[in-house]
Each structure stands twice: as structure tokens, then as C-alpha cells.
C-alpha positions in Angstrom: -4.3 7.3 -25.5 -8.2 7.7 -25.6 -9.9 7.0 -22.1 -7.7 6.7 -19.3 -9.0 3.3 -17.8 -11.5 -0.1 -18.5 -13.5 -1.6 -15.9 -12.3 -5.2 -15.2 -13.9 -8.1 -14.1 -13.0 -12.1 -13.6 -15.8 -14.2 -13.7 -16.7 -17.7 -13.3 -20.2 -17.9 -14.0 -21.4 -19.6 -17.2 -23.2 -17.3 -19.3 -23.9 -14.8 -16.7 -25.8 -17.4 -14.8 -27.6 -16.7 -11.6 -27.3 -20.0 -9.8 -25.5 -22.8 -11.7 -21.9 -24.3 -11.2 -19.2 -22.3 -11.8 -17.5 -22.5 -15.3 -14.0 -21.3 -16.4 -12.7 -18.2 -15.7 -13.8 -15.5 -18.2 -11.7 -12.0 -18.3 -13.9 -9.1 -18.7 -13.5 -5.5 -19.4 -15.3 -2.3 -20.6 -14.2 0.9 -21.8 -14.6 3.8 -19.1 -15.8 7.5 -20.2 -13.6 9.9 -20.0 -12.5 11.5 -16.3 -14.5 8.4 -15.1 -12.7 5.7 -13.3 -15.3 2.5 -13.5 -18.2 2.1 -15.9 -20.9 1.1 -14.3 -23.2 1.8 -17.5 -22.3 -0.8 -20.4 -21.8 -4.3 -20.6 -18.8 -6.2 -20.2 -16.9 -8.3 -23.2 -14.7 -11.3 -22.6 -11.1 -10.1 -23.5 -8.4 -12.7 -24.0 -6.1 -13.1 -21.0 -3.0 -11.8 -22.5 -4.8 -9.1 -23.9 -6.3 -8.4 -20.4 -3.2 -8.8 -18.5 -1.6 -6.2 -20.4 -4.6 -4.0 -20.3 -4.5 -3.5 -16.7 -0.6 -2.9 -16.7 -1.2 0.1 -18.7 -4.4 1.4 -16.5 -2.0 0.8 -13.8 0.4 3.3 -15.3 -2.0 5.5 -16.4 -3.7 6.0 -13.0 -0.4 7.0 -11.4 0.0 10.4 -11.3 2.5 10.2 -8.0 5.3 7.5 -8.8 6.4 8.3 -5.3 3.3 6.6 -4.1 2.4 3.1 -4.7 -0.6 2.4 -7.4 -3.2 0.0 -5.2 -4.4 -3.1 -7.0 -7.4 -4.7 -5.0 -9.8 -7.7 -6.0 -13.1 -7.3 -4.9 -15.1 -10.8 -4.1 -19.0 -10.0 -3.7 -21.6 -11.7 -1.6 -24.4 -13.9 -1.8 -28.0 -12.8 -3.7 -25.6 -10.8 -6.2 -27.1 -11.4 -10.0 -24.1 -10.8 -12.7 -25.3 -7.4 -13.6 -25.7 -6.6 -9.6 -21.7 -7.2 -8.9 -20.9 -5.4 -12.0 -23.5 -2.3 -10.6 -22.1 -3.1 -7.4 -18.2 -3.4 -8.1 -18.0 -0.1 -9.9 -19.8 2.2 -7.2 -17.6 0.8 -4.8 -14.3 1.6 -6.7 -15.6 4.9 -7.5 -16.2 4.9 -3.7 -13.0 3.9 -2.8 -11.4 6.7 -5.0 -13.3 9.4 -4.3 -12.9 8.8 -0.3 -9.3 9.2 -0.1 -7.6 6.1 -1.8 -6.3 7.7 -5.2 -4.7 6.0 -7.5 -5.9 2.6 -7.6 -8.0 0.1 -9.8 -10.0 -2.6 -7.9 -10.9 -5.8 -10.4 -14.6 -7.2 -10.0 -14.5 -11.2 -8.9 -18.3 -12.5 -10.4 -19.3 -15.8 -9.0 -22.9 -17.1 -9.4 -24.1 -16.0 -5.9 -28.0 -15.0 -6.8 -29.4 -18.5 -5.4 -32.5 -18.5 -3.5 -30.9 -20.2 -0.4 -27.6 -19.8 1.2 -27.0 -23.0 1.5 -26.6 -23.8 -2.8 -24.8 -20.4 -3.1 -22.2 -21.7 -0.7 -21.4 -24.8 -2.7 -20.3 -22.6 -5.9 -18.3 -20.6 -3.4 -16.6 -23.8 -2.1 -16.3 -24.9 -6.2 -14.3 -21.1 -7.3 -11.3 -22.3 -6.4 -10.6 -21.4 -10.1 -11.5 -17.8 -9.7 -9.2 -17.0 -6.4 -6.8 -18.7 -8.3 -7.1 -16.4 -11.5 -7.0 -13.2 -9.1 -3.5 -14.1 -7.5 -2.4 -15.1 -10.8 -3.1 -12.2 -12.4 -0.9 -10.4 -9.4 2.8 -11.9 -11.2 1.9 -12.0 -14.3 0.6 -7.9 -14.2 4.2 -7.1 -12.5 6.1 -8.9 -15.4 4.0 -6.7 -17.6 4.4 -3.1 -16.4 8.7 -5.2 -16.2 8.7 -5.9 -19.6 7.0 -2.7 -21.3 8.1 0.2 -18.6 11.4 -0.7 -16.8 12.1 1.8 -14.1 8.7 3.5 -14.9 6.9 0.9 -13.8 4.5 1.7 -10.3 5.1 0.5 -7.2 2.3 -1.7 -6.3 0.3 -2.0 -3.2 -2.4 -5.3 -4.0 -5.0 -6.6 -1.9 -8.1 -9.0 -1.8 -11.2 -7.6 -0.2 -14.3 -9.8 -0.2 -17.5 -8.7 1.1 -20.1 -11.0 2.9 -20.2 -14.4 1.7 -17.3 -13.6 -0.8 -15.6 -14.3 2.2 -16.6 -17.9 2.8 -15.3 -18.3 -1.2 -12.1 -16.8 -0.3 -11.8 -18.9 3.1 -12.9 -22.5 1.7 -10.6 -22.3 -1.2 -7.8 -20.9 0.0 -7.8 -23.6 3.0 -8.9 -26.6 0.1 -5.5 -26.5 -0.9 -6.4 -26.4 -4.3 -5.4 -22.3 -5.3 -1.7 -22.7 -5.8 1.1 -19.6 -4.9 -1.1 -18.1 -2.4 1.2 -17.9 0.3 2.1 -14.1 0.2 0.6 -13.4 -3.0 -0.7 -10.6 -1.7 -0.3 -7.4 0.8 -3.7 -7.1 2.1 -6.7 -8.8 3.5 -9.6 -6.9 4.3 -12.9 -9.1 5.6 -16.1 -6.8 5.1 -18.7 -8.4 6.8 -17.2 -11.6 6.6 -20.1 -14.6 6.4 -18.0 -17.4 7.5 -17.5 -19.2 10.7 -16.3 -16.7 13.8 -13.9 -19.4 14.5 -12.0 -19.3 11.5 -9.4 -17.3 13.8 -9.6 -19.2 16.7 -7.3 -21.5 18.4 -7.5 -25.0 18.3 -10.9 -24.7 16.1 -12.3 -27.0 13.2 -12.1 -24.2 11.0 -8.5 -22.8 11.7 -7.1 -23.7 9.0 -9.5 -21.5 7.1 -7.9 -18.6 9.1 -4.6 -19.1 8.9 -4.8 -19.8 5.1 -5.7 -16.5 4.8 -3.5 -15.0 7.3 -1.0 -16.5 5.0 -1.8 -15.4 1.7 -1.5 -11.9 3.5 1.8 -11.9 5.3 -0.9 -11.5 8.4 -1.9 -7.6 7.5 -6.0 -9.2 7.9 -7.9 -6.5 8.9 -11.6 -7.8 9.5 -14.8 -5.6 10.3 -17.6 -6.8 12.0 -20.8 -5.7 13.7 -23.5 -7.1 15.8 -25.9 -4.6 13.9 -26.0 -6.6 11.0 -29.6 -7.9 10.8 -28.7 -10.3 7.3 -25.7 -12.1 9.6 -27.8 -12.0 12.1 -30.5 -14.0 10.2 -27.8 -16.7 8.4 -27.1 -17.8 11.9 -30.8 -18.8 12.0 -30.3 -19.9 8.6 -27.0 -21.8 9.4 -27.5 -22.6 12.9 -23.9 -21.3 13.7 -21.8 -18.1 14.7 -20.2 -15.5 11.9 -17.9 -13.8 12.4 -19.4 -10.4 10.5 -22.2 -10.6 13.1 -20.3 -11.6 16.3 -16.7 -10.7 16.1 -13.8 -13.7 16.4 -14.3 -16.4 18.8 -11.9 -16.5 22.0 -8.9 -17.4 22.1 -7.1 -16.3 18.7 -4.9 -18.9 17.4 -1.4 -18.2 17.8 -0.6 -18.9 13.9 -2.5 -15.9 13.3 -1.1 -13.0 15.8 -2.0 -9.5 14.4 -5.6 -9.9 12.5 -7.2 -6.5 13.4 -11.3 -7.0 14.5 -12.9 -3.7 14.4 -16.1 -3.7 16.0 -18.0 -1.0 13.3 -20.7 -1.0 15.4 -20.1 3.1 15.9 -20.6 3.6 12.3 -22.4 0.9 10.9 -26.3 1.0 12.2 -29.3 1.2 10.6 -30.1 5.4 10.5 -26.1 5.7 9.3 -26.4 3.2 6.9 -29.3 4.3 5.3 -27.8 7.8 4.8 -25.3 6.5 2.9 -26.5 2.8 1.1 -28.8 2.8 -2.5 -32.5 2.7 -1.8 -33.0 -0.2 -3.5 -30.4 -2.6 -1.5 -33.6 -2.4 1.0 -33.6 -1.2 4.6 -32.6 -4.4 5.8 -29.8 -4.8 3.8 -28.5 -1.3 4.7 -25.9 -2.1 7.9 -24.9 -5.2 5.9 -24.1 -3.4 2.6 -22.6 -0.2 4.5 -19.2 -1.5 4.4 -18.6 -0.1 0.7 -20.7 3.1 0.9 -20.4 4.5 4.1 -17.5 7.2 4.2 -16.1 6.7 7.4 -16.1 3.0 6.8 -14.3 3.1 3.3 -11.8 5.5 4.8 -11.2 2.8 7.3 -10.8 0.5 5.0 -8.2 3.3 2.9 -6.4 3.2 5.6 -5.0 -0.3 5.4 -4.3 0.0 1.8 -2.6 3.0 1.6 -1.1 3.8 4.7 -0.9 0.2 6.5 -1.9 1.0 9.7 -5.3 2.7 12.1 -5.7 6.0 12.4 -5.9 7.6 15.7 -9.6 7.5 15.4 -9.9 4.5 14.3 -7.3 3.0 17.0 -9.2 5.0 19.9 -12.5 2.6 18.4 -10.2 -0.5 18.8 -8.7 0.0 21.8 -12.3 0.9 23.4 -13.7 -2.6 22.2 -10.3 -4.5 24.0 -11.0 -3.0 27.4 -14.9 -4.0 27.0 -16.0 -7.8 26.8 -15.0 -10.3 24.0 -18.1 -10.9 21.4 -20.3 -13.2 23.5 -21.6 -16.7 21.2 -25.3 -16.7 23.4 -26.9 -19.4 21.0 -29.5 -17.7 18.5 -33.0 -18.0 18.9 -34.7 -20.0 16.7 -37.8 -19.2 14.1 -38.9 -19.7 11.1 -36.2 -19.9 8.7 -37.5 -20.1 5.0 -39.8 -17.6 5.6 -37.5 -15.1 6.7 -34.6 -15.6 4.1 -37.1 -15.2 1.3 -39.3 -12.6 2.1 -36.5 -10.0 3.6 -32.7 -11.1 2.0 -33.5 -11.5 -1.8 -33.1 -8.0 -3.6 -32.7 -7.3 -6.6 -33.1 -10.7 -8.5 -35.0 -12.9 -10.6 -37.3 -13.2 -7.0 -37.4 -10.4 -5.5 -40.7 -8.9 -7.0 -42.6 -12.5 -6.5 -41.2 -13.0 -3.5 -39.9 -10.1 -1.4 -42.7 -7.9 -2.4 -42.3 -4.3 -1.4 -38.4 -4.6 -0.1 -38.6 -1.3 2.2 -41.3 -3.2 4.3 -40.9 -3.4 7.9 -38.6 -7.0 8.9 -40.9 -8.9 11.2 -40.2 -8.7 15.0 -37.4 -11.5 15.7 -37.3 -13.6 19.0 -34.2 -11.6 21.1 -31.6 -14.9 21.9 -32.3 -16.4 25.0 
């Protein structure tokens, strides 16, 4: 064989559009350089679905150096303000970081959707319209298993499957699953990891209006759901102002937890996800304000916590101490967010590496305006 693996992506963008209604799902891949896990330098090319499935199955075998251990097949959904190019770059960086931090034999497939809009409102509309992308991710898993069995038989690796969503990618997942337009999602994956979830903080709350979203996620992963959140996230704090709602990735869950979603693990990441630490890991072009929000994909400790789920299925002693310490304290408060001029804050601080960045954001590393404390 030539190169070990390819870099894989699914996308429902129309001609790599930034902010237009989603179209049909296309299957994309490109070749990697020797000894490289993910190629972020070259554009990806559309591949026939059957060929894409066959390629992915072959590469899962190639990365399996220890047949006694499963191979992780994960699908990563990016968040708001992400162009097609940014989606490709960020996916390659995150997949490489997972691998180098200890996940080992694995492949991460990107899911790219048109989120690079001027306001979160429009991006959420397109997230809700992306059931075909969510369905394509879940549909790929049994097709890959079938391909592995047909071609490799007993030599086929055991797979651990996951959906990992960051920020508004969680909103895409929660709303499309709850819409019941994604077929065969119950038990479709082994794990769901929700990083800085830009969703209503009540999706796992008993009797809430959005409880069905949390139930659908829980059912998709057979209860294996870890939620990473922190009060240090200024991006989600701003999103609360913009949407006049409470966000799970910023506040943690609203209590009481629904009896239909027991055992969801909520990880208060604030001891690791804070500005000084995040800025040491997150690439500078993400901007200072977004460093904590992006840190879940870059800070070694946070990435390792995710690996604990995917590779070991449980927290280690250090993470368990973090979880226990939070459980012993007070639950996340739900004080009403202070009001402020929304458009100015969004446009000046949340746009990065996009068609509007230079025109609107100015120097993205500039000190953000001070936000009045919550009442």
C-alpha cells in the first residue's frame, strides 16, 4: 500500500458555502503523507459513497496495530463560525491531537455544515436542517462494519464508535435527533462526547420543554454521554446574551436530571479550561476570547479526559476527583444573564478567520469590551 490512511469528511455544504441552506451530503477524502495521520494541507475531493466506505474500512484495518484492542471510529461535528476550509483544518488538528495524546489506533471523520454565518440565529437554522448529515454519519457505521466483515472476516478490528460535537455542533446533533427524522439512531454509537455544548442547559432536565433532545442523545449512545462545560467560556456567555437563554456548556445542567437520562457525566472543566492555560495550547488565530471555548480540542488534559471515555470507558482517579469535588459543591446557578448590546459584542468578538473577520472584527487579539456582571 502507498499511504497509511486518508483524511475523511462528510459535508452538506453546497459548493463549500459559508452560510446557505444545506444541500445533499457529499463524501470527501484526501491522501495523507507517509507517517501522517491527517492531511490538513490539501483540499479534499468528492468520492463515490461506496468507494468512500471501502476506503474507510481499509484504513481502519491499517491503523490497527494491536488486534487485541478496538479501533476508535469517531465523527466530529464542528460549531458556529466555521468555513469549509476551517472545518478541514480544525478536524485535522483535533484528530492529530487525540491520536498523539494517547487515543492510539483511531480515525476521526469530520462532519462539515454551513455554520459560517454573521449571527448564530442563521447558523442554528441550518443546524436544524442538517438531519441528512447526522443520518449519514450514523449510516456509515453499519456500512463500514459490513465492509470489514466481507473483506477481512475474522481479521477485522473491533470498533468503538463515537460522535464528538463541539459548541453549536451539539445543537445540530440534539435538534436533528429530537426531530425524529434521523433513522436508526437508537444505539447507533458507543459514545457521545459533548464539548462546550451550545444547547439549552435543560436538555437533560426532568420535565423541561427540550427534554426530548437529551433523551435522543442518550438513546443514541446507550447512556454513554459525557458533557464538558465551564463557567470560564466567554463565547457561550455571549451566546446567552444573544439568544436570551441558558447554555449547557456555560452553566452546566439544570437540575433535577431527568430519570430517562440517568448516568450522564457532567464534567466541570474549569480547573483546566481557563484563559491562561487555554492560551498556551490554542492556536493564536482563534483569538483570545475564543481560547477557552476552543480549548477542549487542544489542551492536553481536556483531550486526555475525552480519551478516557473512548479508550477506557470511565474516568481515571484524577478526573473522578474533579467530578466528586463538583458534586460535593453547589449545583450550577441559573441567574438571569445581564443584558447588553448584542450585535456589537457578537460582531466584534466572535468572528474569526471568516469572510467578515477583517472588516468587522479588526484586531481579534484586542482586549474584549468589559461585560457587566450578572445581577
